[in-house]
N, C-alpha and C positions, 0 to 999 in steps of 0.2 A: 883244677877242674878241666875235664876234657872239652875239646871244640864242640862235640855233639851235645854235651850236658849244657854248656853255656848257650848254645843255639836254643835248646828246648826251653831253658830258664828264660831266655829273652822272649821267646814266642809265647810262653804262658803269661809272661809279664805284660806284653802287648796286648794279648787276649783280654785279660782282666782290666788293663788300662782303657782299652776301647770300650768294653762294657761299662765301666764306671763312667768314662766320659760320655758315652752314648746315652745311658739312662739319666745321668745328670742333666744333660742338654734337653733330652726329651721332656723331662719334668720342668726344667727351666722354661721350655717353650710353653708348656701348658700353663704354668703358673703365670709367665710373662703376659700371655694372651689374656688370662682373666683379670690380672691387675691392670693391664692396658685398657681394657674395656671399662674397668670400674673407676679408674683415676684419669684425670685430664693431664695434658703436658705440664700446665702450671703446678699441679700437685706433685709431679716427680722432681720439679726444679730444687726444692730445698735439700733433697737426698743427694741430687747430682752436685750441688755447690760444695758440700762437705765430704764428698766421697774421697777426695785427695787426702784430707786429714785423717779420715779413718785408715785409709790404706797405708799411709806413712807411719801411723802409730803402730799399725800391725807389723810393719817392717822393723821398727825400733824394738818391739817386744821380743822378736825372735833373734835379733842381733847377729844374724848369720851363723849362730852357733849350731843350729839344727842341720844346716848344709854341711858345716865342718864335721858333724858326727857322721853324716852319710859318706863323706869323703874319706873317713878312716877305714883302714882295712878291717880291724876287729875292735870296735869300741866296746868299753866295759860298762859295767852298771854305774860305776862312779861317774863316767862321762856323761850319762843321761841324767843322773842325779843333779850334777853341777848346773847343766843346762837348764833343768827344771827350775831350781830355786833362783838362778840369775834371772830367767825370763820372768818368773812370777814377781819378784821384788822390783825388777826394772819397770814391769808394766804397771804396778801399783803407783810408782813415782811418776811415770809418764801421764797416767790417767789424771793424777792430781794437777799436773801442770795444764792439761788440756781442759780440765774442769775449770780451772781459773781463766783460762783464754777464751773460753766459749763467748762471752760478751764482745770480745774483739773480733772474732770471726763474724758474729752476727752484724757488727757495725760495718765490717768492711764490705759485705755483700748487701748491706742495707735491708736485711731481713730479720726483724727482731725475733721471729720465731725460732731462729737458729740456736739461740742461747740454750733453751730447754732440750731442743732436739738433739743437739750435737752432744750435750752432757749425757744423754741417754744413750744414744748410739755408740759413744766411745766406751761404754761398758763392754761391749761385745768384744773389742780386742783384749781387754783385761781378762775376761772370762776365757778367751781363746788361749792365753798364755799357759793355762794348766794343761793344754793338750798338745803343746809344741813337741815336748820330749817324746811323748808316745807316737806322734805322727812320724818324727824322725825314726824312731824304732821300727815302725811298720814299713817306711819307705826303704830303709837299709836292708832290711830282711824280705823285701819285695812281697809283702803281705797285700797283694793287690786286690785279691778277692775280699779280703776283710775290709780294705779301704773303700772299695766299691759298696759294700753293704752299709757301712757307716755313713757315707755320703748320701746314699739313697735315703736312709732312714731320717737323717737330719734335714734333708731337702723337703721330704714329704711333710714333716712336722712343722717346719718354718714356713713352707709354702701354704699350708692349710690355715695356720694362724694368720698369715697376712691377707688371705683371700677372704676370710671371715670378717676380719677387722675392716678391710675396705668395703665389703658389702654393707656393714653396718655404718659406714660413713665416718670412719677414723682417719681418712685422707692419707697423708704422708706418715702418720703415726704407724699405719699398718706396715709400711716398708721398714720402719725403724724396728718394730717388734720382730719382723722376719729375720733381721740380723742377730738380734738377741737370742732368739730361740735356736737359730741355726748354729751359733757358737756354742751354746749350752749342750745341745744334742751331739755335736761332734766330739766334745770332750769327754762326755758319758760313754759314748760308743767306743772311742779309742781305748779307754780304760778297761772296757768290758773284754776287748779282744788281746790286749797286751798283758803279759804276765808280770813284766817289771812294774815295780812300785817305788815311789820316791822314798827316801828315808831322811831321818833328822841328822844323820851323819854327813855334814856338808863339807865338801872339799872343792874349793875353786881353782885348784891347780890345772884342770883340763881347760878351764876358760883362759887362764894365762897362757897355756901352751898354744892354743889355737886363736889368740886374740888378733894377731895381725891378719890372718886369713879371714877370720870372721868379720872384722871390720871392713876389709875390702869388699866382702859379700854384702854387708849392711849398706854401704855407701852405694853399691850397685843396685841393691834392691829398691833403695829410695829414689835413685836416678830413674829406674825402671817405672817405679810408681809415678813419678812426675811425668814420665814420658807418656804413660798410659792415660793420665788424667789431666794433662796440661791444657787440652783444648776446652774440656769442660770448665776448668778453673778460670781460664781466661775469658771464655764466653759468659761465664757467670758474672764476671766483673764488667765486661763490655756491654752486656745486654740487661742490666738490672731493671730497665724500664719495660723490657719485653721479655719476661722470664720464660715464655713458651718456646723461644729460640733454644734456650738452654735444654729445656725438656725434650724437644724434638731431636737435637743432637744426641743427648743422652740415650734416648730410645734407640737410635740408629747405631750408636756405638755398642750399646748392650747386646744387640742382635748379631752384630758383627763378631764381637767378641766371643759370645757363646758358641757361635759356629766354629770358628777356628780353634777355640779351645778344645772342641771335640777331638782334634788331632793332636795338638800340642800337650793337652793334659795326659793322653795315653803315652806320648813319648817321654814326658817329665818323669813318669813313674818308674820307667826302666833305664832311661839313657845313662844317668849317672852312675848308679850301682854297677851297671854292665860295663861301662867304659873304664870305671876304677878297676873293676876285675881284669879286664883285658890289659890295662896298663901294668898291673902286677905281673901278668904273664909276659908282657913285653920286657919288663926289667929283668926277668929271669931269663929269657931266651934271647935278648938282645935283637929283637925283630919287631917290626911294626906292621907286618902284612895283615895280621888278623885284625889289628886295630882299624886299618883302613877299610878292610872288608866289612866290619861291623858298621862303621860309621856311613859307608856308602849304602848299605843295605837299609839302614834307617832313613837315609835321604830319599831312596826310592819309595820306600813305605810312606813317608811323609807326602811326597809329591803325589803319589798314587791316590791319596785321600784328600789332601788340602785343596788342590786345584779345582777338581770337580764340585767339591762342596761349597767353596767360596764363589767360583764362577756361576755356579747353579743358583746360589742365593741372589747374586746380582741379577741374574735372569728373571728370576720370579719375584723380586723386591716389590713391585707395584701391587700385584695381586696378593701377595703374602700379607703385606701390611694392611690393605683395605679389607681383606676378607677375615683377617684375625682380629687385630685391635682397632679396626674402623677407620673412617675417613678423616676423623679429627687428627690423625697422625700423618696425613698425607705429605706434609712438609718434610718429613724425615726420609722419604723414599730416595730422592737424588743423593743425599748425604750417605746413606746405606749402600748405594751402588758404588760409590767411590771408595768408601771404607772397605768394601768386599775385595776389591782389587788388591789393595794392600794387605788385606787379611789372609789372602792366599799364601803370602810369604811369611807371615808371622810365626808360623810353626817351625820354620827353619832357625829362627833365632833361638828358640828353645834348644835345638839340637846343637847348634854352634856353642851356645853357652855352656851346655852340660859338658862338651868336648873340652873347652878350655879350663872349666873348673876341675874336670877329672885329671888334668895335667898339673893341678896345683897352683894354677896361674890365676888366682882370683883378681890379681891386680890388673891384668890385661882386660879381664871381664869389666872391671870397674872403670877403666880409663876409656874403654870403647863406648860404653854407655853414657859416660860424661860428655864425650865429644859429640855423640849423637844428640843429647838433649840441647847442647849449646847451639848446634846447627839448627835445631828445630825452632828454638826461641828466635833466632835471627830471621828464619823464614816466616814465622808468625808476624814478627814486627814489620816485615817487608810487604806482606800480602793481606793483613787484616782489614785495611780500608777497601780491598776489592770485594769483600763479602765472605760469608761463612764457607761457601762451596770452594772458592779459590784456596782458602786457607787449608781445608781438608785435602783437596787435591794435591797442594805443595807438600803437605805432611806425609801423605801416601807416597809420592814420588821419592822422597828422601828415604823412607824406611825401606823401600825396595832396594835402592841403589847401595845403601849402607852394608847390605849383606856382603858386597864384594870386599869390604874392609875386614870383616870377619873371616872371610875365605883366606885372606893373605896370611892371617895368623894360624889358621887351621893347616895351611900348606907348610908353615914353619914347624909346626908341632908334630904332625904325624906323616907330612908328605903327601896328602891328598891334593891332586891338582884340579884347578879351576875347570879344565877341559873335561876331566871325569865328573865333576859335580854338574856341569852343564849337560853332559850325556845322560845323567841319571835323573835329571829333573825337567829340562826343557821339553822333552817329548810329551810328557804328562801335561805340561802346561798348554802347548799347541793343541794337542787332541782334545782337551777339556774345552778350550776356547772355541775350536771347531764345532764340537758337539753342542755347546750352548747356542752359538750362531745358527747352526742348522735347526735346532729345536725351536728357536725363537721364530725363524722363517716359516717353518712347517705349522706352527700353531698360531700365526698371526690373525687369522680369520676368526678365531674363537672370541666371542664377546662376553661371555658369561665368566666372571672372574674366579668363581669357585671350580668351574669345569676346567678353565685355563690353568689354574694352578695345579690341578691334579694331573692333567694331561702333560704339562710340561715337565713335571717331576718324573713321572713314569717314563715318558719318552727319553728323557735325557739320560735316565739310569740305564735304560735298554741299550740306547746307542753307545753309551760309554763302555759298558760291559762288552758289547759286541765288538767294538773297535779294539779293546784290550785282548779279546780272544784272538782276533784276527792277526794282531801285532804279536801274539805269543808272549804277553807280558808275564815274565816269570813271577814277579811279586804277586800278581793276582792269583796265579796257579798255587803258590806257597800258602797264600791266605785261605784258599778254598780247602786245600788239603789239610791244613791244621784244623779248621772248623769241622771237617768231616771226621778227623781223628778224634777231636773232642766229643763229637756226638756219639761216636761208636764207644768211647770210654765212659 
């Protein structure tokens, strides 16, 4: 494939990735606001407590083989079929184990309601196992338009069900049904767009061939899940007598995650397939210049979106929370602001992770994540007595600094220098911070929170765009040119 074709393919993938992430997060915002108003912090707590178990179960069901398929140059129908049956059978076994363990989970958190609730929610990951192979197929073939449609429909269906049930007084069960409906809709939607179908001719040889790679991915996925949910899990145990603390942190964590996933979600859909393709070109031509160019352009694109989005959310956190989900969630505001600072750097993890995996080094990906979670546990142990805000701040600082370790391996693999990475990212961070500080100062006299929220968003967007234009930011010009081209076509 020529450079121009690869560039166009990447641009189209990013376009649909952004559209997918954008529509998904907008819908999540609307649904989150409605559910936030209908449910109290205490009603969110049971879902937050078992989130880590659901997420780890989801990791186990995929077992990393879907990532292994995406990393293949030309996967065959037999590869998809092997992954389908392995995931389905493994998920059934895992669900039976979790079903039996539900009373132990309830006892650990001292919440009897978790027995029935966890057994029901864990059904979602078993249902999801039927759609893992089709999702891998769509990702490998960069069917990002179809992925966006499926995700949109699933979110609308599940969100509607959750809001209706919450309105009728079903409390945390409305959130449980949201997960079940979403998983079911995703499976149906993926099979609708993918022509491949599983067959009863089962051959697990592809599983054996990719076992080591997939197991490294699996361990990494579990570590990432623990990393993403460790604070909620620990707070759930430490604050069993005051469950609203867990609910407030879960709410702040949710809004932070939804915002940075707007960027990382779009990158994830194209980074690994494109880097694998570039790696193939590298093997043929014995040159890595194109690989570095692609990686650095993705870095600039990520920085261009992530820093203003996350710093902007930190700026409007107070008025956003108060004007959307209400004063009952006021305690989550300082936590959200701290998380947003770290959230600005989280999309870069997706980019580095996909680079390492595209090089076939899932082992490095695994050990870097294991080391990170070990350090986080030490930090939590050292700071938890100082209060929840101190723990969150320490967690955020470590996550930012740990990117330097990933950069060391990126340098070894493709030769990209730290100085180049800093040149590609730091200007966007400084400009975004300056824009938010200026916006906050210019709007400090506005007392109406609804007007303040609107003015700060609009003013920050105008200032950021103006500064980018004056700085002749090439990445913004390329985005605008591509959007104009899509509009004409």
